[in-house]
C-alpha positions in Angstrom: 52.1 220.1 -17.6 49.3 218.9 -19.3 50.6 215.9 -20.8 52.0 214.4 -17.8 48.1 214.5 -16.8 47.6 211.8 -19.6 50.3 209.9 -19.3 50.1 209.0 -16.1 45.8 208.1 -16.9 47.3 206.7 -19.5 48.4 204.7 -17.9 46.2 204.1 -15.1 43.2 203.0 -17.5 45.2 200.9 -19.8 46.4 199.2 -15.9 43.3 199.2 -14.0 40.2 199.7 -16.8 37.4 199.2 -15.4 38.3 198.5 -12.5 39.1 201.6 -11.3 37.4 205.1 -11.2 39.7 208.3 -10.7 39.6 211.8 -11.2 38.3 214.5 -9.5 34.2 215.0 -8.8 34.4 210.5 -8.8 33.0 210.1 -5.4 29.5 209.3 -6.9 30.9 206.6 -9.8 30.5 204.3 -5.9 27.3 203.2 -5.2 27.8 201.9 -9.7 30.8 200.0 -8.3 28.7 198.6 -4.9 26.3 197.3 -6.3 28.2 195.1 -8.4 28.5 193.2 -5.3 24.8 193.1 -3.6 22.8 195.0 -1.4 24.4 194.8 2.1 27.8 196.8 2.8 30.1 197.7 6.1 31.0 201.1 4.9 33.8 201.8 7.2 35.0 205.4 7.8 36.3 207.6 9.8 35.2 211.3 8.3 32.0 211.8 9.3 31.7 214.2 6.0 33.1 212.3 4.1 31.1 209.3 4.7 27.4 211.4 4.0 29.1 211.9 0.4 30.3 208.4 0.4 26.5 206.9 2.4 24.5 209.3 -0.2 26.2 207.8 -3.5 25.9 203.9 -2.1 21.8 204.6 -1.1 20.7 206.3 -4.5 22.5 202.5 -6.4 20.1 200.9 -3.5 23.1 200.0 -1.1 22.2 199.5 2.4 24.5 199.6 5.3 24.9 196.4 7.4 24.1 197.4 10.6 22.9 200.9 9.8 25.6 203.0 10.1 29.2 203.2 9.4 31.9 201.5 11.0 34.8 203.8 12.4 37.9 203.3 10.4 41.2 202.6 11.4 44.0 205.3 12.8 47.4 206.2 12.1 49.8 203.3 11.3 46.6 200.4 11.3 47.1 199.7 14.7 46.0 195.5 15.4 43.6 196.2 16.7 41.5 198.5 15.0 42.1 195.6 12.3 40.1 192.6 15.0 37.7 195.4 15.3 36.6 196.0 12.5 37.0 192.1 11.9 34.2 191.6 14.3 31.9 194.0 13.1 32.7 191.9 10.0 32.1 189.0 11.0 28.9 190.2 12.8 27.4 191.5 10.0 28.5 188.9 7.4 27.7 192.1 4.3 28.3 191.2 1.0 31.3 193.3 0.5 33.7 195.9 3.0 33.5 199.9 1.3 37.0 201.0 2.8 36.6 204.6 3.6 39.7 206.2 3.8 43.9 206.3 3.6 46.2 204.0 3.7 45.0 202.6 7.2 41.5 202.1 7.4 42.1 200.6 3.8 45.0 198.7 5.5 42.6 197.5 8.3 39.3 196.3 5.9 42.1 194.5 3.7 43.5 192.7 7.0 40.3 192.5 9.4 38.9 190.8 5.3 41.4 188.1 6.3 40.6 187.9 9.7 37.1 187.2 9.0 37.2 184.5 6.8 40.3 182.7 7.6 38.5 182.8 11.2 35.0 181.1 12.2 33.0 183.1 15.0 36.0 185.6 15.4 39.2 186.5 14.1 41.9 183.8 13.0 45.4 185.1 14.3 47.6 187.9 12.7 51.0 186.8 12.6 50.1 184.1 10.4 49.1 185.8 7.2 51.9 188.3 7.0 54.6 187.7 4.9 54.0 186.8 0.8 51.0 184.2 0.0 50.8 183.2 3.3 46.9 184.6 2.9 45.9 182.8 -0.6 47.3 179.6 0.9 46.1 179.9 3.2 42.5 180.2 2.4 43.2 177.9 -0.5 43.7 175.4 2.3 40.3 176.1 4.2 38.5 177.1 0.4 37.8 180.4 1.7 37.0 182.9 -0.4 37.0 186.5 0.3 34.6 189.1 0.4 34.6 192.1 -2.0 36.5 195.0 -1.5 35.1 199.0 -2.6 38.1 201.1 -1.6 37.4 205.2 -2.0 40.6 206.2 -1.3 40.9 210.0 0.6 44.9 210.6 0.7 47.2 210.9 -1.5 50.4 208.7 -1.0 50.3 205.1 0.0 48.4 203.2 -2.9 46.4 200.9 -0.6 43.6 200.8 -2.5 45.5 199.6 -5.3 47.5 196.9 -3.7 48.4 193.7 -2.2 50.1 195.6 0.0 48.3 195.5 4.2 50.7 197.2 7.1 49.5 196.0 9.9 51.5 198.4 13.8 52.3 196.4 16.9 51.1 198.8 19.0 52.8 198.0 21.9 56.0 196.9 20.1 56.3 200.0 18.2 57.0 198.1 15.4 54.9 197.8 11.9 54.7 194.4 9.7 53.1 193.8 6.4 50.7 191.0 4.3 52.0 190.8 0.8 49.2 189.0 -1.4 47.8 189.3 -4.3 44.3 187.9 -2.9 44.2 190.8 -0.9 43.4 193.5 -3.8 41.0 195.6 -4.0 39.1 194.3 -6.9 37.6 197.5 -7.5 38.5 201.3 -6.2 38.2 204.7 -6.5 39.8 207.9 -5.5 37.9 211.4 -6.0 41.1 213.0 -6.1 38.9 216.6 -4.3 38.5 214.2 -1.5 42.1 214.8 -0.6 41.8 218.5 0.1 40.4 217.1 3.8 44.1 215.5 4.1 45.7 218.8 6.5 49.2 219.5 5.2 51.3 216.5 7.8 49.3 214.0 6.2 49.6 215.6 1.9 53.4 215.5 2.7 53.8 211.9 4.2 52.2 211.1 1.1 54.2 213.2 -1.3 57.4 211.4 0.1 55.9 208.1 0.1 55.0 208.6 -3.5 58.3 208.9 -4.7 59.5 206.1 -2.2 57.6 203.6 -3.9 58.7 204.7 -7.2 62.1 204.6 -6.1 62.5 201.7 -4.4 60.6 199.8 -7.5 62.5 200.8 -10.5 66.2 200.7 -8.3 64.9 197.3 -7.2 64.9 196.0 -10.2 66.2 192.4 -10.4 69.3 192.5 -13.3 67.9 190.0 -15.2 64.0 192.0 -15.7 63.1 191.9 -18.9 63.3 195.4 -21.0 59.4 196.1 -21.1 59.7 195.8 -17.5 62.4 198.0 -17.4 61.1 200.6 -19.3 57.6 200.5 -17.3 58.8 200.8 -14.4 60.8 203.9 -15.8 58.0 205.8 -17.4 56.3 205.4 -14.1 59.2 207.3 -12.4 59.4 209.6 -14.8 55.7 210.6 -15.3 55.3 210.0 -11.1 57.7 211.8 -10.0 57.9 214.4 -12.4 53.9 215.3 -11.3 55.1 215.2 -7.4 58.2 217.3 -8.0 56.6 219.6 -10.6 54.2 220.4 -8.2 54.0 219.5 -4.1 55.7 223.0 -4.2 52.1 224.2 -4.9 50.2 222.6 -2.8 53.1 223.4 0.3 52.0 227.0 -0.6 48.2 227.1 -1.3 46.9 223.4 0.0 43.3 224.3 -0.9 45.0 224.1 -4.8 43.0 221.4 -6.5 44.9 221.3 -9.9 48.0 219.9 -7.7 46.0 217.7 -5.9 45.1 215.7 -8.9 48.3 215.9 -9.7 49.6 214.7 -6.9 46.9 211.6 -6.5 47.9 211.1 -9.8 51.8 210.6 -8.7 50.0 208.4 -6.2 48.5 206.1 -8.3 51.2 205.8 -9.9 53.8 204.9 -7.0 51.0 202.2 -6.5 51.2 200.7 -10.1 54.9 200.4 -9.7 55.4 198.9 -6.1 53.0 196.5 -8.3 54.9 196.1 -10.9 57.9 195.5 -8.4 58.7 195.5 -4.3 59.7 198.5 -1.7 63.0 197.6 -0.2 65.7 199.0 1.9 63.3 202.6 3.3 60.6 200.8 3.8 61.7 198.0 5.9 63.6 201.1 7.2 60.0 203.0 8.7 58.0 200.1 9.8 60.4 200.4 12.9 59.6 204.7 12.9 56.2 204.3 13.1 56.4 206.2 16.6 58.6 208.7 15.6 57.6 209.0 11.4 55.1 209.5 8.9 55.7 206.3 7.1 56.3 208.3 4.0 58.4 211.3 6.3 61.0 208.4 7.2 60.6 206.6 3.4 62.0 209.8 2.3 64.5 210.1 4.6 66.2 206.9 3.7 65.4 207.0 -0.4 68.8 209.2 -1.0 71.0 206.7 1.7 70.1 203.9 -0.2 70.9 205.5 -3.8 74.1 206.3 -3.1 74.9 203.3 -1.2 73.4 200.9 -4.1 75.3 203.5 -6.3 77.4 201.3 -8.8 74.2 198.7 -8.6 71.6 201.2 -10.4 73.9 203.8 -12.6 70.8 203.7 -15.0 68.3 204.4 -13.0 69.9 207.2 -10.9 70.9 208.7 -14.4 66.6 208.7 -14.8 66.3 210.1 -11.3 69.1 212.4 -11.5 67.7 213.8 -14.5 64.2 215.1 -13.4 65.3 215.5 -10.2 68.1 218.5 -12.9 64.8 219.6 -14.6 62.7 221.2 -11.9 66.3 222.7 -9.9 66.9 219.7 -7.2 70.5 218.8 -9.2 73.1 221.9 -10.5 75.6 219.4 -11.5 76.1 218.1 -15.4 75.1 214.8 -14.3 76.3 213.3 -18.0 80.4 214.2 -16.3 79.6 213.0 -12.9 81.1 208.3 -12.1 78.8 206.7 -11.0 79.3 207.3 -7.3 79.2 210.6 -7.5 75.6 209.7 -9.8 74.5 209.0 -6.4 75.7 211.4 -4.3 74.3 214.0 -7.0 71.2 212.4 -6.9 71.0 211.7 -2.9 71.3 215.3 -2.6 68.5 216.4 -5.5 66.5 214.6 -3.1 67.3 215.8 0.2 67.2 219.0 -1.7 64.4 218.8 -2.5 62.5 217.3 0.9 64.2 220.4 2.9 61.8 222.6 0.1 58.9 221.1 1.0 59.6 220.8 5.3 59.9 217.0 5.3 62.9 215.6 7.9 66.0 214.8 6.2 68.3 213.0 8.3 66.4 211.2 11.7 67.8 213.0 14.0 65.4 216.2 13.2 63.1 213.1 14.2 60.9 213.9 17.8 62.1 211.8 20.4 64.8 209.9 18.1 67.4 207.8 20.2 70.4 205.7 18.6 69.1 202.8 20.2 66.6 202.4 17.1 69.6 201.7 15.4 69.8 198.7 16.8 65.9 198.4 16.4 65.8 198.8 13.0 69.1 196.4 11.9 66.9 193.6 14.5 63.3 194.2 13.1 65.6 193.9 9.4 66.3 190.3 10.2 62.8 189.6 10.8 62.1 186.7 8.3 58.3 187.6 7.9 60.2 190.5 6.7 62.6 189.1 4.1 61.1 189.9 0.7 62.6 193.5 2.1 66.1 192.1 1.3 65.0 190.4 -1.3 64.0 193.4 -3.2 67.4 195.0 -2.5 69.5 196.2 -5.8 71.8 194.3 -4.3 69.6 191.5 -2.5 70.2 190.4 1.3 70.0 187.9 3.7 69.2 188.2 7.1 73.1 187.8 7.7 74.2 190.0 5.8 72.1 193.5 7.5 75.0 194.2 10.6 77.4 194.6 7.8 75.9 196.4 4.9 72.4 198.3 6.6 74.0 199.6 9.8 76.1 202.9 7.5 73.5 202.9 5.9 71.4 203.5 8.4 74.3 205.5 11.0 74.7 207.8 7.3 70.8 208.3 7.9 71.4 209.9 11.8 73.5 213.0 10.7 73.0 213.4 6.5 76.8 212.2 7.1 77.1 210.5 3.3 81.0 209.5 4.1 80.0 206.7 6.4 78.5 204.5 3.8 81.5 203.4 2.6 83.2 202.3 5.9 82.0 198.8 4.8 80.5 197.0 1.7 
């Protein structure tokens, strides 16, 4: 397994270089990274224990806290109210840099709050114009504004928020998540001490495990038909390495959440998942997860949907399915001889392998298994999929879709995922 660890480290170093400090025991490097940007930092964190260790590293490097204390981070799924609260703190203190310390929710909140603080004046700007692709960059160019430097210190494996151009924000009143996609919000530097993820409860850890697989599967399967071979090779390597680490070490971590070798493996896998979605993009499973924020964790929702998209789009993604299938077969989740299967059979085998892994890990594998699920969510998902602000997810599908195709092509996938009945996939194409 050392080969997977070494390959993961090589990929991350080649991608991020000195802008990313990662590994067990990396937290003391936070002060060195922060000092590049100034002496006054607005630190945002929910964990007093982790914040205390981070602040000690910052103070050792001569960094002082704006306002003299740490600002509370965001709640699960980044409620928009938390984004505005953090943006207000940025405007009030005008720090040299922002330091987001936490999982994906807090880091996403700081990314979005940074945009609102800069694009506003004496109060945060409106957030809705930021949802979509490239809109923050356009607004910054028009206004002449510049985002505050952001040091993202990740504490939970899964989202890859510390490395990517994505920020999810939830309207809790509507139970709907929306997305900012913009190169401008990529943190200029980041840190992940994998030992910190040991503090994450098992449900959060499991959610991150499923999110890592989803990032690799969606970015890999969504590659356009004319993607250059170099990009295909990179996506395949990221998938083999990240999913391999995940399938090998997730069972160990479920049995023993204190296993630090497994924590490191899953941290590396999550980081590679972040790399994957920066080379490609997510599509259907992520889009559907945005409408399930009040029912399931983000990664768990993606994990439910991955198998059904794999089977549905099998004719368009046979090479990707062979890569995924061989990984799941290697770790005992597929028994069939994949070489003898037709494309449709291959898609179904990979889908069932994903489900077998999910069940072994204790994750839900059908929508009806979610507490409080009811079929009204089917129409909610379909309506949300037609929102122009999520058009990038439809375009990223293995076969690109548009809003007018949603009911015909996505309804069968969702209905199959409700009960786990794959035969429902093939009613309409």
